[in-house]
C-alpha positions as a Markdown table, in Angstrom:
| # | Residue | x | y | z |
|---|---|---|---|---|
| 1 | Met | 136.0 | 131.8 | 119.8 |
| 2 | Ser | 139.4 | 133.3 | 118.6 |
| 3 | Ala | 139.8 | 136.0 | 116.1 |
| 4 | Val | 141.1 | 135.3 | 112.6 |
| 5 | Leu | 143.5 | 137.6 | 111.1 |
| 6 | Lys | 144.1 | 137.4 | 107.3 |
| 7 | Leu | 147.7 | 138.4 | 106.4 |
| 8 | Lys | 148.9 | 139.1 | 102.9 |
| 9 | Leu | 152.4 | 138.3 | 101.9 |
| 10 | Thr | 154.4 | 141.1 | 100.1 |
| 11 | Gln | 157.8 | 141.3 | 98.3 |
| 12 | Val | 160.4 | 142.8 | 100.9 |
| 13 | Gly | 163.7 | 143.1 | 98.9 |
| 14 | Asn | 164.8 | 139.6 | 98.1 |
| 15 | Ser | 162.5 | 138.0 | 100.8 |
| 16 | Val | 158.7 | 137.9 | 101.5 |
| 17 | Gly | 157.0 | 139.5 | 104.5 |
| 18 | Thr | 153.7 | 140.5 | 105.9 |
| 19 | Thr | 152.6 | 143.4 | 108.2 |
| 20 | Phe | 150.6 | 143.3 | 111.6 |
| 21 | Thr | 147.8 | 145.3 | 112.8 |
| 22 | Lys | 148.3 | 147.3 | 116.1 |
| 23 | Glu | 145.8 | 144.9 | 117.7 |
| 24 | Ala | 147.7 | 141.8 | 116.5 |
| 25 | Leu | 151.0 | 143.3 | 117.9 |
| 26 | Ala | 149.4 | 144.0 | 121.2 |
| 27 | Arg | 148.1 | 140.4 | 121.5 |
| 28 | Leu | 151.4 | 139.0 | 120.8 |
| 29 | Lys | 153.0 | 141.5 | 123.0 |
| 30 | Val | 155.6 | 142.5 | 120.7 |
| 31 | Asp | 156.8 | 145.7 | 118.9 |
| 32 | Lys | 159.0 | 146.7 | 116.0 |
| 33 | Gly | 162.3 | 145.1 | 116.1 |
| 34 | Asp | 161.2 | 142.2 | 118.3 |
| 35 | Thr | 161.7 | 138.6 | 117.2 |
| 36 | Leu | 158.9 | 136.1 | 116.6 |
| 37 | Phe | 159.3 | 132.3 | 116.4 |
| 38 | Leu | 157.5 | 130.1 | 114.0 |
| 39 | Thr | 157.2 | 126.6 | 115.3 |
| 40 | Glu | 155.6 | 123.6 | 113.9 |
| 41 | Ser | 152.5 | 122.3 | 115.8 |
| 42 | Pro | 150.2 | 119.3 | 115.5 |
| 43 | Asp | 147.7 | 121.5 | 113.7 |
| 44 | Gly | 150.0 | 123.5 | 111.6 |
| 45 | Tyr | 152.4 | 126.3 | 112.6 |
| 46 | Arg | 152.4 | 128.5 | 115.7 |
| 47 | Leu | 153.8 | 132.1 | 115.7 |
| 48 | Thr | 155.0 | 133.2 | 119.1 |
| 49 | Pro | 157.4 | 135.7 | 120.8 |
| 50 | Tyr | 158.6 | 133.1 | 123.2 |
| 51 | Asp | 161.9 | 131.1 | 122.0 |
| 52 | Pro | 160.8 | 127.4 | 122.5 |
| 53 | Glu | 164.5 | 126.5 | 123.1 |
| 54 | Phe | 164.8 | 128.7 | 126.1 |
| 55 | Glu | 161.5 | 127.1 | 127.4 |
| 56 | Gly | 163.2 | 123.8 | 127.2 |
| 57 | Gln | 166.3 | 125.2 | 129.1 |
| 58 | Met | 163.9 | 126.7 | 131.8 |
| 59 | Asp | 162.1 | 123.4 | 132.4 |
| 60 | Ala | 165.6 | 121.7 | 132.8 |
| 61 | Ala | 166.6 | 124.4 | 135.3 |
| 62 | Arg | 163.4 | 123.9 | 137.2 |
| 63 | Arg | 163.9 | 120.2 | 137.6 |
| 64 | Ile | 167.4 | 120.8 | 138.9 |
| 65 | Met | 166.3 | 123.4 | 141.2 |
| 66 | Arg | 163.7 | 121.2 | 142.7 |
| 67 | Lys | 166.0 | 118.3 | 142.9 |
| 68 | Arg | 168.8 | 120.3 | 144.6 |
| 69 | Arg | 166.6 | 122.6 | 146.6 |
| 70 | Asn | 168.4 | 122.2 | 149.9 |
| 71 | Ala | 171.8 | 122.9 | 148.3 |
| 72 | Leu | 170.6 | 125.9 | 146.8 |
| 73 | Arg | 169.2 | 127.4 | 150.1 |
| 74 | Glu | 172.4 | 126.8 | 151.6 |
| 75 | Leu | 174.4 | 128.6 | 148.8 |
| 76 | Ala | 172.0 | 131.4 | 149.1 |
| 77 | Lys | 172.9 | 132.1 | 152.8 |
């Protein structure tokens, strides 16, 4: 069973923010100054340190590398 962390929203200047416990930061593998991404998912929202756009770009690169494996090997020589 996954842990549930209750976060309280507070006023930060003209914005609204929250704080994270050290344990939550450790589990997310982030620290002060890092960027988090809030993405929609079928069951609500997901908070992650991984850029979903970058993951899509990496998927495309992997497909190209698989398709052009021989050409890439020759270029690497």
